[in-house]
C-alpha positions as CSV (number, residue, x, y, z in Angstrom):
1,M,64.9,119.7,134.6
2,P,67.1,122.7,135.3
3,T,70.3,121.7,137.1
4,Y,73.1,123.3,139.1
5,A,75.6,121.6,136.7
6,C,74.2,123.5,133.7
7,D,71.7,126.2,134.6
8,A,72.9,128.1,137.7
9,R,76.4,129.2,138.7
10,A,76.0,131.5,141.6
11,W,76.5,128.7,144.1
12,R,80.0,128.1,142.8
13,S,81.1,131.6,143.8
14,Y,81.0,130.8,147.5
15,R,83.5,128.0,147.4
16,D,86.7,129.9,147.7
17,H,85.4,131.9,150.7
18,L,84.5,128.8,152.7
19,P,86.9,127.1,155.1
20,P,88.7,124.1,153.4
21,S,86.6,121.5,155.2
22,L,83.4,123.0,153.5
23,R,84.8,123.3,150.0
24,L,83.3,120.8,147.6
25,G,85.3,119.4,144.8
26,S,83.9,117.8,141.7
27,E,84.0,114.4,143.4
28,D,82.0,115.8,146.4
29,L,79.0,117.2,144.6
30,P,75.5,115.7,145.2
31,Q,73.4,114.0,142.6
32,E,70.5,116.1,141.2
33,C,67.0,114.9,140.6
34,S,63.5,116.3,140.4
35,W,60.5,115.3,142.6
36,S,57.0,115.9,141.3
37,W,54.9,117.5,144.0
38,D,51.5,119.2,143.8
39,G,52.2,120.4,140.2
40,L,55.7,121.6,140.9
41,A,59.0,120.1,140.0
42,V,60.9,120.3,143.3
43,H,64.7,120.2,142.8
44,L,66.5,117.8,145.1
45,D,70.2,117.3,145.8
46,R,71.1,113.9,147.2
47,Y,74.1,112.2,148.9
48,E,72.9,108.6,148.8
49,R,74.1,106.2,151.4
50,P,72.3,102.9,150.7
51,D,73.5,101.2,153.9
52,S,72.6,104.1,156.2
53,P,69.9,103.5,158.8
54,L,68.7,107.1,158.5
55,T,67.8,109.8,155.9
56,V,68.3,113.4,156.9
57,V,66.5,116.2,155.1
58,V,68.5,119.4,155.2
59,V,66.1,122.4,155.3
60,H,67.1,125.8,154.1
61,G,65.7,129.2,155.1
62,A,64.9,132.5,153.4
63,G,68.5,133.2,152.4
64,G,69.6,129.8,151.2
65,Y,68.7,126.8,149.0
66,G,69.7,123.2,148.9
67,R,72.9,123.5,146.9
68,L,74.1,126.3,149.1
69,L,73.9,124.0,152.1
70,A,75.4,121.0,150.3
71,P,78.7,121.4,152.3
72,F,76.7,120.7,155.4
73,G,74.9,117.9,153.6
74,R,78.3,116.4,152.8
75,M,79.2,116.7,156.5
76,L,76.2,114.6,157.4
77,A,76.9,112.1,154.6
78,D,80.5,111.7,155.8
79,A,79.0,110.9,159.3
80,G,77.0,108.1,157.7
81,A,73.6,109.6,156.8
82,D,71.6,109.4,153.6
83,V,71.0,113.1,152.8
84,V,68.4,115.0,150.8
85,L,68.6,118.8,150.2
86,P,65.4,120.2,148.7
87,D,65.0,123.6,147.1
88,L,61.7,124.7,148.6
89,P,59.1,126.3,146.3
90,G,60.3,129.6,144.9
91,Y,63.9,129.1,145.9
92,G,66.9,127.5,144.2
93,L,65.7,125.7,141.0
94,T,62.2,125.0,142.2
95,A,60.0,127.5,140.3
96,C,56.7,128.5,141.9
97,P,54.0,131.0,141.0
98,P,54.1,134.0,143.4
99,G,50.5,133.3,144.4
100,R,51.4,129.8,145.6
101,M,54.6,130.7,147.4
102,R,53.5,130.7,151.0
103,Y,55.1,129.5,154.2
104,E,52.4,126.9,154.7
105,T,53.3,125.6,151.2
106,W,56.8,125.0,152.5
107,V,55.5,123.2,155.6
108,T,53.3,120.9,153.5
109,C,56.0,120.3,150.9
110,L,58.4,119.3,153.6
111,V,55.8,117.0,155.3
112,D,55.1,115.3,152.0
113,L,58.8,114.9,151.3
114,I,59.3,113.2,154.6
115,D,56.5,110.8,153.7
116,A,58.0,110.2,150.2
117,E,61.5,109.5,151.6
118,R,60.1,107.0,154.2
119,A,58.2,105.2,151.4
120,R,61.2,105.2,149.1
121,T,63.7,103.8,151.5
122,G,61.8,102.4,154.5
123,R,64.2,104.3,156.7
124,P,63.4,106.8,159.5
125,V,63.8,110.4,158.5
126,A,65.3,113.2,160.6
127,L,65.5,117.0,159.8
128,F,68.4,119.4,160.0
129,G,67.2,123.0,159.6
130,M,69.5,126.0,159.2
131,S,68.4,129.6,159.8
132,M,64.6,129.9,159.3
133,G,64.8,126.2,158.3
134,G,65.2,125.3,161.9
135,M,61.7,126.4,163.0
136,L,60.4,125.2,159.6
137,A,61.7,121.7,160.5
138,L,59.9,121.9,163.9
139,H,56.7,123.1,162.2
140,A,56.9,120.2,159.8
141,A,57.5,117.7,162.5
142,M,54.4,119.1,164.3
143,A,52.3,118.7,161.2
144,A,53.6,115.3,160.2
145,P,52.0,112.0,161.3
146,V,53.2,110.8,164.7
147,G,56.4,108.8,164.3
148,A,57.3,110.3,160.9
149,V,60.3,112.4,162.2
150,A,63.0,110.6,164.2
151,G,64.8,113.8,165.3
152,I,65.4,117.4,164.7
153,A,68.7,119.4,164.6
154,A,68.6,123.2,164.1
155,T,71.0,126.1,164.1
156,T,68.1,128.5,165.0
157,L,64.5,128.2,166.3
158,M,62.8,131.5,165.8
159,D,59.1,131.7,166.4
160,P,57.6,134.4,164.0
161,R,54.9,135.1,166.6
162,D,57.5,136.4,169.0
163,R,57.6,140.2,169.0
164,R,61.4,140.2,169.1
165,V,61.6,138.0,166.0
166,R,59.1,140.2,164.2
167,R,61.1,143.4,165.0
168,G,64.6,142.0,164.6
169,A,64.5,139.3,161.9
170,G,63.3,141.6,159.1
171,R,63.7,145.2,158.0
172,L,60.0,146.2,158.0
173,P,59.4,148.5,161.0
174,T,55.6,147.8,161.2
175,P,54.9,144.2,160.1
176,A,51.5,144.4,161.8
177,A,50.3,146.5,158.8
178,L,51.0,143.5,156.6
179,L,48.8,141.2,158.7
180,R,45.6,143.2,158.1
181,T,45.4,142.9,154.3
182,G,46.5,140.6,151.5
183,V,46.3,143.3,148.8
184,A,50.1,143.3,148.3
185,D,50.6,139.6,148.6
186,R,51.7,139.1,145.0
187,L,54.1,142.0,145.1
188,R,57.6,140.5,144.8
189,L,60.5,142.3,146.6
190,P,64.2,141.5,146.7
191,M,65.0,139.5,149.9
192,P,67.7,142.0,151.0
193,L,64.9,144.7,151.3
194,L,63.0,142.4,153.6
195,A,65.8,140.9,155.8
196,P,69.4,141.7,156.8
197,I,71.1,139.2,154.5
198,E,74.4,141.0,155.1
199,R,74.5,139.5,158.6
200,M,74.8,136.0,157.2
201,S,78.4,135.5,158.3
202,S,81.6,137.2,159.4
203,V,83.0,136.5,155.9
204,R,82.1,139.6,153.9
205,P,82.6,138.0,150.4
206,I,80.0,135.3,151.4
207,N,77.6,138.0,152.4
208,R,78.1,140.0,149.2
209,R,77.5,137.0,147.1
210,C,74.4,136.0,149.1
211,L,72.9,139.5,148.6
212,V,72.9,139.0,144.8
213,D,72.4,135.3,144.5
214,P,69.2,134.9,142.4
215,Q,68.6,131.4,143.9
216,G,68.9,132.5,147.5
217,G,69.5,135.8,149.3
218,G,69.0,137.9,146.2
219,N,65.7,136.2,145.4
220,R,62.6,138.2,144.9
221,V,59.9,137.1,147.4
222,P,56.2,137.7,147.4
223,I,54.9,139.9,150.3
224,G,52.4,137.1,150.8
225,F,55.2,134.7,151.8
226,L,56.3,137.0,154.6
227,R,52.7,137.6,155.7
228,S,52.0,133.9,155.8
229,W,55.2,133.3,157.9
230,L,54.2,136.0,160.4
231,T,50.6,134.6,160.7
232,Y,51.4,130.9,160.5
233,A,49.5,128.8,163.1
234,P,51.5,125.7,164.0
235,A,49.8,122.3,164.5
236,C,50.7,122.5,168.2
237,E,52.5,124.7,170.7
238,P,56.1,124.1,171.5
239,Q,55.2,122.9,175.0
240,E,52.9,120.3,173.4
241,F,55.5,118.9,171.1
242,D,56.5,115.5,172.3
243,R,57.4,113.6,169.1
244,C,61.2,113.5,168.8
245,P,64.4,114.8,170.5
246,V,65.7,118.2,169.4
247,L,69.3,119.5,169.1
248,L,69.9,123.2,168.9
249,A,73.5,124.1,167.8
250,H,73.3,127.8,167.8
251,P,76.0,130.3,166.6
252,V,77.1,132.3,169.6
253,R,77.9,135.5,167.6
254,D,74.8,135.4,165.5
255,R,73.9,139.1,164.7
256,W,70.7,138.2,162.9
257,T,68.9,135.7,165.3
258,P,70.2,135.9,168.9
259,T,70.6,132.8,170.9
260,E,67.9,133.8,173.4
261,W,65.2,133.6,170.7
262,S,66.0,130.0,170.0
263,R,66.5,129.0,173.6
264,D,63.0,130.3,174.5
265,V,61.6,127.9,172.0
266,L,63.9,125.0,172.9
267,D,63.3,125.3,176.6
268,R,59.5,125.0,176.1
269,L,59.6,121.7,174.2
270,A,58.2,118.6,175.9
271,V,61.0,116.3,174.5
272,P,64.6,115.7,175.4
273,T,66.7,118.6,174.1
274,T,70.3,119.4,173.7
275,F,71.9,122.8,173.4
276,V,75.4,123.3,171.9
277,P,76.8,126.8,171.5
278,L,78.9,127.3,168.4
279,Q,81.8,129.5,169.5
280,G,83.0,132.1,167.0
281,C,80.2,131.5,164.5
282,E,77.7,133.9,163.1
283,H,74.4,133.1,161.5
284,L,75.8,130.7,158.8
285,P,78.2,128.7,160.9
286,V,81.4,128.6,158.8
287,E,83.8,129.9,161.4
288,E,86.1,127.9,163.8
289,P,86.0,126.6,166.4
290,G,82.2,126.4,166.1
291,L,82.3,124.6,162.8
292,T,84.2,121.7,164.3
293,T,81.8,121.7,167.3
294,L,78.9,121.5,164.8
295,R,80.4,118.6,163.0
296,E,80.9,116.7,166.3
297,A,77.4,117.6,167.5
298,L,75.8,116.4,164.3
299,R,77.7,113.1,164.5
300,D,76.6,112.6,168.1
301,W,73.0,113.5,167.1
302,L,73.0,110.9,164.3
303,G,74.2,108.2,166.7
304,A,71.4,109.1,169.1
305,V,68.6,109.4,166.6
306,A,69.5,106.2,164.7
307,P,72.1,104.1,166.4
308,G,74.6,102.9,163.9
309,A,74.4,105.9,161.6
310,A,77.5,107.5,163.0
311,S,79.5,104.3,163.0
312,L,80.1,104.3,159.3
313,P,83.6,105.3,158.2
314,S,84.0,108.8,156.8
315,G,82.8,108.9,153.2
316,A,81.4,105.4,153.3
317,A,78.7,104.6,150.8
């Protein structure tokens, strides 16, 4: 099994450019393991909390991967949650043939991971999605069995069917042309050619590293993945989603996915919702004071989704 300890080093280059509270030392790193799923070896990072009443799956988007979001996983673990950070097929250390790398593959993989985690621990599972992972978490909760997901937290909720999202989330001026044919589906292009990765944060060194990170923002993505995202048909409409509460903690200064895109989805949901603006934060929320607001919002969310999860002392195992 390839590991971040031995086989990939790009993730380490972000550390010195993160705020001190997000910098992981050797004692803070997650445990690595592999989950066999549908013929693929899915890489998982874990922060195990055996006494936690809840498991949180942290869901990355098209510019990240599990280990890149490990500082936020550690944030959840410090608040008392058992945490799993998957590398979804084709990202991080989870290899995937280009012909299989599709958005619906990500949804199915996430649904099956939720089921596997519930079977493994007997605990409820909640989802924390960042960037494109926010809507992916919602799509997975829609597709999962009733009761499988206890709650959702997200930093963005962008519906790819929204014309504003199609125009603004990527670089392609005429995505409709992609929807008419699958001829180019196997063609792999660098992610920076498809989306404005340079808008990830206000910290330019983070953006530069993300642009060339082979596990994340510098990854080569099949055109078919983009096409499948743009044409994905969710299991239900947002106004029909009535399965679990949703927290949206959205960066106020996000230059990539504006707040109104996410609010339009959030305000349609048929469940209790909470909106928390992250002041000073861009797309990847690493700036203050929003980072502290996010930490507090996630702790409150854990307490609401699974009473007792937020009562464990910081760093408790």
